[in-house]
PyMOL Python script that loads the backbone (N, CA, C, O; Angstrom):
from pymol import cmd

cmd.read_pdbstr("""\
ATOM      1  N   ARG A   1      -1.383  10.750  15.641  1.00  0.00           N
ATOM      2  CA  ARG A   1      -0.243  11.473  15.100  1.00  0.00           C
ATOM      3  C   ARG A   1       1.005  11.142  15.884  1.00  0.00           C
ATOM      4  O   ARG A   1       0.954  10.868  17.083  1.00  0.00           O
ATOM      5  N   ARG A   2       2.098  11.170  15.206  1.00  0.00           N
ATOM      6  CA  ARG A   2       3.372  10.905  15.858  1.00  0.00           C
ATOM      7  C   ARG A   2       3.959  12.205  16.382  1.00  0.00           C
ATOM      8  O   ARG A   2       3.829  13.258  15.758  1.00  0.00           O
ATOM      9  N   SER A   3       4.592  12.119  17.510  1.00  0.00           N
ATOM     10  CA  SER A   3       5.261  13.304  18.043  1.00  0.00           C
ATOM     11  C   SER A   3       6.640  13.404  17.406  1.00  0.00           C
ATOM     12  O   SER A   3       7.145  12.427  16.854  1.00  0.00           O
ATOM     13  N   THR A   4       7.243  14.573  17.482  1.00  0.00           N
ATOM     14  CA  THR A   4       8.584  14.744  16.928  1.00  0.00           C
ATOM     15  C   THR A   4       9.585  13.913  17.704  1.00  0.00           C
ATOM     16  O   THR A   4      10.620  13.530  17.159  1.00  0.00           O
ATOM     17  N   LYS A   5       9.299  13.626  18.966  1.00  0.00           N
ATOM     18  CA  LYS A   5      10.170  12.763  19.760  1.00  0.00           C
ATOM     19  C   LYS A   5      10.246  11.374  19.125  1.00  0.00           C
ATOM     20  O   LYS A   5      11.321  10.779  19.063  1.00  0.00           O
ATOM     21  N   ASP A   6       9.110  10.857  18.656  1.00  0.00           N
ATOM     22  CA  ASP A   6       9.080   9.559  18.000  1.00  0.00           C
ATOM     23  C   ASP A   6       9.897   9.564  16.712  1.00  0.00           C
ATOM     24  O   ASP A   6      10.541   8.569  16.379  1.00  0.00           O
ATOM     25  N   LEU A   7       9.871  10.674  15.993  1.00  0.00           N
ATOM     26  CA  LEU A   7      10.585  10.747  14.718  1.00  0.00           C
ATOM     27  C   LEU A   7      12.092  10.816  14.921  1.00  0.00           C
ATOM     28  O   LEU A   7      12.851  10.440  14.027  1.00  0.00           O
ATOM     29  N   ARG A   8      12.532  11.286  16.073  1.00  0.00           N
ATOM     30  CA  ARG A   8      13.959  11.387  16.340  1.00  0.00           C
ATOM     31  C   ARG A   8      14.568  10.067  16.780  1.00  0.00           C
ATOM     32  O   ARG A   8      15.792   9.935  16.787  1.00  0.00           O
ATOM     33  N   SER A   9      13.762   9.100  17.143  1.00  0.00           N
ATOM     34  CA  SER A   9      14.300   7.819  17.593  1.00  0.00           C
ATOM     35  C   SER A   9      14.961   7.100  16.423  1.00  0.00           C
ATOM     36  O   SER A   9      14.727   7.442  15.264  1.00  0.00           O
ATOM     37  N   GLY A  10      15.779   6.114  16.727  1.00  0.00           N
ATOM     38  CA  GLY A  10      16.506   5.395  15.689  1.00  0.00           C
ATOM     39  C   GLY A  10      15.679   4.343  14.979  1.00  0.00           C
ATOM     40  O   GLY A  10      16.183   3.684  14.070  1.00  0.00           O
ATOM     41  N   ASP A  11      14.431   4.166  15.362  1.00  0.00           N
ATOM     42  CA  ASP A  11      13.583   3.142  14.772  1.00  0.00           C
ATOM     43  C   ASP A  11      13.157   3.568  13.365  1.00  0.00           C
ATOM     44  O   ASP A  11      12.458   4.571  13.221  1.00  0.00           O
ATOM     45  N   PRO A  12      13.563   2.827  12.314  1.00  0.00           N
ATOM     46  CA  PRO A  12      13.211   3.238  10.941  1.00  0.00           C
ATOM     47  C   PRO A  12      11.716   3.219  10.663  1.00  0.00           C
ATOM     48  O   PRO A  12      11.255   3.895   9.744  1.00  0.00           O
ATOM     49  N   ARG A  13      10.945   2.455  11.442  1.00  0.00           N
ATOM     50  CA  ARG A  13       9.503   2.417  11.213  1.00  0.00           C
ATOM     51  C   ARG A  13       8.835   3.717  11.630  1.00  0.00           C
ATOM     52  O   ARG A  13       7.690   3.965  11.253  1.00  0.00           O
ATOM     53  N   LYS A  14       9.514   4.541  12.387  1.00  0.00           N
ATOM     54  CA  LYS A  14       8.916   5.766  12.899  1.00  0.00           C
ATOM     55  C   LYS A  14       9.080   6.940  11.937  1.00  0.00           C
ATOM     56  O   LYS A  14       8.511   8.007  12.166  1.00  0.00           O
ATOM     57  N   HIS A  15       9.848   6.759  10.868  1.00  0.00           N
ATOM     58  CA  HIS A  15      10.070   7.860   9.939  1.00  0.00           C
ATOM     59  C   HIS A  15       8.907   7.972   8.961  1.00  0.00           C
ATOM     60  O   HIS A  15       8.297   6.967   8.597  1.00  0.00           O
ATOM     61  N   PRO A  16       8.599   9.202   8.534  1.00  0.00           N
ATOM     62  CA  PRO A  16       7.507   9.375   7.571  1.00  0.00           C
ATOM     63  C   PRO A  16       7.834   8.699   6.240  1.00  0.00           C
ATOM     64  O   PRO A  16       8.997   8.598   5.848  1.00  0.00           O
ATOM     65  N   VAL A  17       6.801   8.247   5.563  1.00  0.00           N
ATOM     66  CA  VAL A  17       6.952   7.580   4.270  1.00  0.00           C
ATOM     67  C   VAL A  17       6.337   8.488   3.217  1.00  0.00           C
ATOM     68  O   VAL A  17       5.190   8.914   3.353  1.00  0.00           O
ATOM     69  N   LEU A  18       7.087   8.783   2.175  1.00  0.00           N
ATOM     70  CA  LEU A  18       6.591   9.613   1.082  1.00  0.00           C
ATOM     71  C   LEU A  18       5.971   8.694   0.038  1.00  0.00           C
ATOM     72  O   LEU A  18       6.645   7.826  -0.518  1.00  0.00           O
ATOM     73  N   ILE A  19       4.690   8.890  -0.220  1.00  0.00           N
ATOM     74  CA  ILE A  19       3.980   8.050  -1.186  1.00  0.00           C
ATOM     75  C   ILE A  19       3.456   8.942  -2.303  1.00  0.00           C
ATOM     76  O   ILE A  19       2.736   9.910  -2.060  1.00  0.00           O
ATOM     77  N   THR A  20       3.828   8.599  -3.520  1.00  0.00           N
ATOM     78  CA  THR A  20       3.343   9.325  -4.691  1.00  0.00           C
ATOM     79  C   THR A  20       2.527   8.362  -5.553  1.00  0.00           C
ATOM     80  O   THR A  20       2.549   7.149  -5.344  1.00  0.00           O
ATOM     81  N   GLN A  21       1.813   8.919  -6.516  1.00  0.00           N
ATOM     82  CA  GLN A  21       1.038   8.061  -7.407  1.00  0.00           C
ATOM     83  C   GLN A  21       1.946   7.107  -8.173  1.00  0.00           C
ATOM     84  O   GLN A  21       1.586   5.950  -8.390  1.00  0.00           O
ATOM     85  N   SER A  22       3.108   7.574  -8.580  1.00  0.00           N
ATOM     86  CA  SER A  22       4.008   6.689  -9.332  1.00  0.00           C
ATOM     87  C   SER A  22       4.509   5.544  -8.443  1.00  0.00           C
ATOM     88  O   SER A  22       4.705   4.429  -8.925  1.00  0.00           O
ATOM     89  N   THR A  23       4.718   5.815  -7.148  1.00  0.00           N
ATOM     90  CA  THR A  23       5.101   4.757  -6.218  1.00  0.00           C
ATOM     91  C   THR A  23       3.994   3.717  -6.143  1.00  0.00           C
ATOM     92  O   THR A  23       4.263   2.516  -6.151  1.00  0.00           O
ATOM     93  N   LEU A  24       2.757   4.177  -6.071  1.00  0.00           N
ATOM     94  CA  LEU A  24       1.621   3.268  -5.963  1.00  0.00           C
ATOM     95  C   LEU A  24       1.416   2.473  -7.249  1.00  0.00           C
ATOM     96  O   LEU A  24       1.118   1.280  -7.195  1.00  0.00           O
ATOM     97  N   PHE A  25       1.572   3.117  -8.398  1.00  0.00           N
ATOM     98  CA  PHE A  25       1.370   2.432  -9.674  1.00  0.00           C
ATOM     99  C   PHE A  25       2.290   1.222  -9.790  1.00  0.00           C
ATOM    100  O   PHE A  25       1.908   0.204 -10.368  1.00  0.00           O
ATOM    101  N   GLU A  26       3.497   1.327  -9.245  1.00  0.00           N
ATOM    102  CA  GLU A  26       4.444   0.215  -9.305  1.00  0.00           C
ATOM    103  C   GLU A  26       4.006  -0.969  -8.443  1.00  0.00           C
ATOM    104  O   GLU A  26       4.462  -2.093  -8.650  1.00  0.00           O
ATOM    105  N   LEU A  27       3.120  -0.714  -7.478  1.00  0.00           N
ATOM    106  CA  LEU A  27       2.696  -1.759  -6.547  1.00  0.00           C
ATOM    107  C   LEU A  27       1.310  -2.312  -6.853  1.00  0.00           C
ATOM    108  O   LEU A  27       0.818  -3.169  -6.119  1.00  0.00           O
ATOM    109  N   PHE A  28       0.675  -1.847  -7.912  1.00  0.00           N
ATOM    110  CA  PHE A  28      -0.697  -2.264  -8.215  1.00  0.00           C
ATOM    111  C   PHE A  28      -0.819  -3.751  -8.529  1.00  0.00           C
ATOM    112  O   PHE A  28      -1.919  -4.298  -8.452  1.00  0.00           O
ATOM    113  N   ASP A  29       0.269  -4.415  -8.876  1.00  0.00           N
ATOM    114  CA  ASP A  29       0.190  -5.843  -9.160  1.00  0.00           C
ATOM    115  C   ASP A  29       0.226  -6.683  -7.884  1.00  0.00           C
ATOM    116  O   ASP A  29       0.115  -7.907  -7.944  1.00  0.00           O
ATOM    117  N   LEU A  30       0.381  -6.030  -6.730  1.00  0.00           N
ATOM    118  CA  LEU A  30       0.398  -6.716  -5.430  1.00  0.00           C
ATOM    119  C   LEU A  30      -0.927  -6.509  -4.709  1.00  0.00           C
ATOM    120  O   LEU A  30      -1.661  -5.563  -4.995  1.00  0.00           O
ATOM    121  N   SER A  31      -1.222  -7.397  -3.777  1.00  0.00           N
ATOM    122  CA  SER A  31      -2.403  -7.183  -2.940  1.00  0.00           C
ATOM    123  C   SER A  31      -2.107  -6.021  -1.989  1.00  0.00           C
ATOM    124  O   SER A  31      -0.946  -5.667  -1.786  1.00  0.00           O
ATOM    125  N   LEU A  32      -3.135  -5.438  -1.417  1.00  0.00           N
ATOM    126  CA  LEU A  32      -2.960  -4.295  -0.526  1.00  0.00           C
ATOM    127  C   LEU A  32      -2.074  -4.643   0.673  1.00  0.00           C
ATOM    128  O   LEU A  32      -1.187  -3.856   1.001  1.00  0.00           O
ATOM    129  N   PRO A  33      -2.272  -5.787   1.346  1.00  0.00           N
ATOM    130  CA  PRO A  33      -1.381  -6.118   2.464  1.00  0.00           C
ATOM    131  C   PRO A  33       0.084  -6.293   2.035  1.00  0.00           C
ATOM    132  O   PRO A  33       0.992  -5.906   2.770  1.00  0.00           O
ATOM    133  N   GLU A  34       0.315  -6.868   0.861  1.00  0.00           N
ATOM    134  CA  GLU A  34       1.686  -7.036   0.374  1.00  0.00           C
ATOM    135  C   GLU A  34       2.318  -5.684   0.040  1.00  0.00           C
ATOM    136  O   GLU A  34       3.484  -5.445   0.355  1.00  0.00           O
ATOM    137  N   ALA A  35       1.551  -4.805  -0.594  1.00  0.00           N
ATOM    138  CA  ALA A  35       2.060  -3.483  -0.947  1.00  0.00           C
ATOM    139  C   ALA A  35       2.372  -2.663   0.306  1.00  0.00           C
ATOM    140  O   ALA A  35       3.395  -1.981   0.367  1.00  0.00           O
ATOM    141  N   SER A  36       1.497  -2.732   1.293  1.00  0.00           N
ATOM    142  CA  SER A  36       1.742  -1.963   2.517  1.00  0.00           C
ATOM    143  C   SER A  36       2.977  -2.495   3.255  1.00  0.00           C
ATOM    144  O   SER A  36       3.733  -1.719   3.839  1.00  0.00           O
ATOM    145  N   ALA A  37       3.177  -3.804   3.230  1.00  0.00           N
ATOM    146  CA  ALA A  37       4.369  -4.382   3.868  1.00  0.00           C
ATOM    147  C   ALA A  37       5.639  -3.910   3.158  1.00  0.00           C
ATOM    148  O   ALA A  37       6.643  -3.625   3.811  1.00  0.00           O
ATOM    149  N   ARG A  38       5.601  -3.826   1.830  1.00  0.00           N
ATOM    150  CA  ARG A  38       6.772  -3.345   1.086  1.00  0.00           C
ATOM    151  C   ARG A  38       7.098  -1.899   1.430  1.00  0.00           C
ATOM    152  O   ARG A  38       8.264  -1.510   1.490  1.00  0.00           O
ATOM    153  N   LEU A  39       6.050  -1.105   1.656  1.00  0.00           N
ATOM    154  CA  LEU A  39       6.268   0.301   1.997  1.00  0.00           C
ATOM    155  C   LEU A  39       6.598   0.496   3.473  1.00  0.00           C
ATOM    156  O   LEU A  39       7.083   1.554   3.875  1.00  0.00           O
ATOM    157  N   GLY A  40       6.333  -0.527   4.271  1.00  0.00           N
ATOM    158  CA  GLY A  40       6.613  -0.422   5.697  1.00  0.00           C
ATOM    159  C   GLY A  40       5.545   0.330   6.474  1.00  0.00           C
ATOM    160  O   GLY A  40       5.822   0.927   7.514  1.00  0.00           O
ATOM    161  N   ILE A  41       4.311   0.295   5.955  1.00  0.00           N
ATOM    162  CA  ILE A  41       3.192   0.958   6.637  1.00  0.00           C
ATOM    163  C   ILE A  41       2.040  -0.031   6.766  1.00  0.00           C
ATOM    164  O   ILE A  41       2.067  -1.109   6.173  1.00  0.00           O
ATOM    165  N   SER A  42       1.038   0.342   7.541  1.00  0.00           N
ATOM    166  CA  SER A  42      -0.115  -0.535   7.720  1.00  0.00           C
ATOM    167  C   SER A  42      -1.039  -0.440   6.507  1.00  0.00           C
ATOM    168  O   SER A  42      -1.014   0.554   5.782  1.00  0.00           O
ATOM    169  N   PRO A  43      -1.853  -1.474   6.286  1.00  0.00           N
ATOM    170  CA  PRO A  43      -2.827  -1.404   5.190  1.00  0.00           C
ATOM    171  C   PRO A  43      -3.781  -0.212   5.330  1.00  0.00           C
ATOM    172  O   PRO A  43      -4.172   0.394   4.332  1.00  0.00           O
ATOM    173  N   THR A  44      -4.148   0.118   6.557  1.00  0.00           N
ATOM    174  CA  THR A  44      -5.039   1.257   6.779  1.00  0.00           C
ATOM    175  C   THR A  44      -4.368   2.562   6.359  1.00  0.00           C
ATOM    176  O   THR A  44      -5.010   3.423   5.756  1.00  0.00           O
ATOM    177  N   ALA A  45      -3.086   2.714   6.671  1.00  0.00           N
ATOM    178  CA  ALA A  45      -2.356   3.923   6.274  1.00  0.00           C
ATOM    179  C   ALA A  45      -2.239   4.002   4.753  1.00  0.00           C
ATOM    180  O   ALA A  45      -2.313   5.087   4.177  1.00  0.00           O
ATOM    181  N   LEU A  46      -2.058   2.855   4.107  1.00  0.00           N
ATOM    182  CA  LEU A  46      -1.981   2.842   2.648  1.00  0.00           C
ATOM    183  C   LEU A  46      -3.324   3.226   2.033  1.00  0.00           C
ATOM    184  O   LEU A  46      -3.366   3.981   1.062  1.00  0.00           O
ATOM    185  N   LYS A  47      -4.413   2.716   2.586  1.00  0.00           N
ATOM    186  CA  LYS A  47      -5.749   3.087   2.090  1.00  0.00           C
ATOM    187  C   LYS A  47      -5.976   4.586   2.220  1.00  0.00           C
ATOM    188  O   LYS A  47      -6.508   5.224   1.311  1.00  0.00           O
ATOM    189  N   SER A  48      -5.571   5.140   3.349  1.00  0.00           N
ATOM    190  CA  SER A  48      -5.739   6.575   3.592  1.00  0.00           C
ATOM    191  C   SER A  48      -4.929   7.390   2.582  1.00  0.00           C
ATOM    192  O   SER A  48      -5.420   8.381   2.041  1.00  0.00           O
ATOM    193  N   ALA A  49      -3.694   6.970   2.331  1.00  0.00           N
ATOM    194  CA  ALA A  49      -2.854   7.671   1.358  1.00  0.00           C
ATOM    195  C   ALA A  49      -3.463   7.592  -0.039  1.00  0.00           C
ATOM    196  O   ALA A  49      -3.439   8.566  -0.792  1.00  0.00           O
ATOM    197  N   CYS A  50      -4.009   6.426  -0.377  1.00  0.00           N
ATOM    198  CA  CYS A  50      -4.652   6.265  -1.689  1.00  0.00           C
ATOM    199  C   CYS A  50      -5.823   7.227  -1.845  1.00  0.00           C
ATOM    200  O   CYS A  50      -5.971   7.868  -2.885  1.00  0.00           O
ATOM    201  N   ARG A  51      -6.641   7.327  -0.828  1.00  0.00           N
ATOM    202  CA  ARG A  51      -7.797   8.230  -0.901  1.00  0.00           C
ATOM    203  C   ARG A  51      -7.352   9.678  -1.080  1.00  0.00           C
ATOM    204  O   ARG A  51      -7.972  10.432  -1.830  1.00  0.00           O
ATOM    205  N   LYS A  52      -6.280  10.068  -0.393  1.00  0.00           N
ATOM    206  CA  LYS A  52      -5.772  11.443  -0.519  1.00  0.00           C
ATOM    207  C   LYS A  52      -5.226  11.709  -1.914  1.00  0.00           C
ATOM    208  O   LYS A  52      -5.225  12.850  -2.375  1.00  0.00           O
ATOM    209  N   LEU A  53      -4.759  10.651  -2.592  1.00  0.00           N
ATOM    210  CA  LEU A  53      -4.226  10.795  -3.946  1.00  0.00           C
ATOM    211  C   LEU A  53      -5.286  10.553  -5.022  1.00  0.00           C
ATOM    212  O   LEU A  53      -4.975  10.551  -6.213  1.00  0.00           O
ATOM    213  N   GLY A  54      -6.539  10.348  -4.602  1.00  0.00           N
ATOM    214  CA  GLY A  54      -7.632  10.192  -5.556  1.00  0.00           C
ATOM    215  C   GLY A  54      -7.870   8.770  -6.021  1.00  0.00           C
ATOM    216  O   GLY A  54      -8.565   8.561  -7.015  1.00  0.00           O
ATOM    217  N   ILE A  55      -7.314   7.788  -5.332  1.00  0.00           N
ATOM    218  CA  ILE A  55      -7.531   6.387  -5.683  1.00  0.00           C
ATOM    219  C   ILE A  55      -8.528   5.827  -4.681  1.00  0.00           C
ATOM    220  O   ILE A  55      -8.204   5.657  -3.505  1.00  0.00           O
ATOM    221  N   ASP A  56      -9.751   5.538  -5.147  1.00  0.00           N
ATOM    222  CA  ASP A  56     -10.817   5.117  -4.243  1.00  0.00           C
ATOM    223  C   ASP A  56     -10.665   3.687  -3.753  1.00  0.00           C
ATOM    224  O   ASP A  56     -11.005   3.379  -2.611  1.00  0.00           O
ATOM    225  N   LYS A  57     -10.156   2.812  -4.613  1.00  0.00           N
ATOM    226  CA  LYS A  57     -10.074   1.401  -4.264  1.00  0.00           C
ATOM    227  C   LYS A  57      -8.783   0.825  -4.819  1.00  0.00           C
ATOM    228  O   LYS A  57      -8.374   1.158  -5.931  1.00  0.00           O
ATOM    229  N   TRP A  58      -8.144  -0.038  -4.043  1.00  0.00           N
ATOM    230  CA  TRP A  58      -6.915  -0.674  -4.502  1.00  0.00           C
ATOM    231  C   TRP A  58      -7.238  -1.561  -5.700  1.00  0.00           C
ATOM    232  O   TRP A  58      -8.131  -2.402  -5.600  1.00  0.00           O
ATOM    233  N   PRO A  59      -6.549  -1.406  -6.824  1.00  0.00           N
ATOM    234  CA  PRO A  59      -6.952  -2.072  -8.072  1.00  0.00           C
ATOM    235  C   PRO A  59      -6.523  -3.525  -8.223  1.00  0.00           C
ATOM    236  O   PRO A  59      -6.837  -4.139  -9.242  1.00  0.00           O
ATOM    237  N   TYR A  60      -5.829  -4.092  -7.263  1.00  0.00           N
ATOM    238  CA  TYR A  60      -5.347  -5.470  -7.406  1.00  0.00           C
ATOM    239  C   TYR A  60      -6.519  -6.447  -7.483  1.00  0.00           C
ATOM    240  O   TYR A  60      -7.502  -6.319  -6.754  1.00  0.00           O
ATOM    241  N   ARG A  61      -6.393  -7.408  -8.368  1.00  0.00           N
ATOM    242  CA  ARG A  61      -7.372  -8.496  -8.457  1.00  0.00           C
ATOM    243  C   ARG A  61      -6.613  -9.799  -8.412  1.00  0.00           C
ATOM    244  O   ARG A  61      -5.582  -9.959  -9.066  1.00  0.00           O
ATOM    245  N   ARG A  62      -7.132 -10.727  -7.634  1.00  0.00           N
ATOM    246  CA  ARG A  62      -6.513 -12.047  -7.581  1.00  0.00           C
ATOM    247  C   ARG A  62      -6.653 -12.720  -8.927  1.00  0.00           C
ATOM    248  O   ARG A  62      -7.679 -12.584  -9.593  1.00  0.00           O
ATOM    249  N   PRO A  63      -5.643 -13.434  -9.323  1.00  0.00           N
ATOM    250  CA  PRO A  63      -5.782 -14.179 -10.586  1.00  0.00           C
ATOM    251  C   PRO A  63      -6.908 -15.203 -10.446  1.00  0.00           C
ATOM    252  O   PRO A  63      -6.971 -15.945  -9.465  1.00  0.00           O
ATOM    253  N   ASP A  64      -7.769 -15.229 -11.411  1.00  0.00           N
ATOM    254  CA  ASP A  64      -8.882 -16.172 -11.379  1.00  0.00           C
ATOM    255  C   ASP A  64      -8.375 -17.585 -11.641  1.00  0.00           C
ATOM    256  O   ASP A  64      -7.301 -17.796 -12.204  1.00  0.00           O
ATOM    257  N   ARG A  65      -9.164 -18.513 -11.222  1.00  0.00           N
ATOM    258  CA  ARG A  65      -8.845 -19.915 -11.523  1.00  0.00           C
ATOM    259  C   ARG A  65      -8.959 -20.129 -13.021  1.00  0.00           C
ATOM    260  O   ARG A  65      -9.734 -19.449 -13.692  1.00  0.00           O
ATOM    261  N   PRO A  66      -8.200 -21.058 -13.538  1.00  0.00           N
ATOM    262  CA  PRO A  66      -8.319 -21.327 -14.989  1.00  0.00           C
ATOM    263  C   PRO A  66      -9.753 -21.768 -15.315  1.00  0.00           C
ATOM    264  O   PRO A  66     -10.354 -22.569 -14.599  1.00  0.00           O
ATOM    265  N   VAL A  67     -10.258 -21.243 -16.370  1.00  0.00           N
ATOM    266  CA  VAL A  67     -11.611 -21.575 -16.785  1.00  0.00           C
ATOM    267  C   VAL A  67     -11.572 -22.889 -17.564  1.00  0.00           C
ATOM    268  O   VAL A  67     -10.793 -23.056 -18.502  1.00  0.00           O
ATOM    269  N   GLN A  68     -12.431 -23.810 -17.148  1.00  0.00           N
ATOM    270  CA  GLN A  68     -12.515 -25.079 -17.868  1.00  0.00           C
ATOM    271  C   GLN A  68     -13.573 -24.931 -18.959  1.00  0.00           C
ATOM    272  O   GLN A  68     -14.739 -24.640 -18.692  1.00  0.00           O
ATOM    273  N   LYS A  69     -13.129 -25.140 -20.181  1.00  0.00           N
ATOM    274  CA  LYS A  69     -14.054 -25.023 -21.305  1.00  0.00           C
ATOM    275  C   LYS A  69     -14.874 -26.301 -21.426  1.00  0.00           C
ATOM    276  O   LYS A  69     -14.349 -27.402 -21.259  1.00  0.00           O
ATOM    277  N   PRO A  70     -16.162 -26.151 -21.715  1.00  0.00           N
ATOM    278  CA  PRO A  70     -16.968 -27.361 -21.920  1.00  0.00           C
ATOM    279  C   PRO A  70     -16.526 -28.085 -23.178  1.00  0.00           C
ATOM    280  O   PRO A  70     -16.142 -27.456 -24.164  1.00  0.00           O
ATOM    281  N   GLU A  71     -16.581 -29.404 -23.140  1.00  0.00           N
ATOM    282  CA  GLU A  71     -16.119 -30.186 -24.294  1.00  0.00           C
ATOM    283  C   GLU A  71     -17.220 -30.458 -25.276  1.00  0.00           C
ATOM    284  O   GLU A  71     -16.989 -31.104 -26.298  1.00  0.00           O
TER     285      GLU A  71
END
""", "prot")
cmd.dss("prot")
cmd.show_as("cartoon", "prot")
cmd.util.cbc("prot")
cmd.orient("prot")
């Protein structure tokens, strides 16, 4: 946990981040590390926030390779 002394410092990374489901829905097209970087938090903190909001697993899927059809 952060102390209130840490929150008073001028470092923007020390301020609390408000995460809502609508905020997360906008980031679902990104990988978890990319989404956490955009929010300015660690991937672990993002996972924890997701669980608290009822999202068990980050829904991003890597685009699959193009499927080669047999000729």
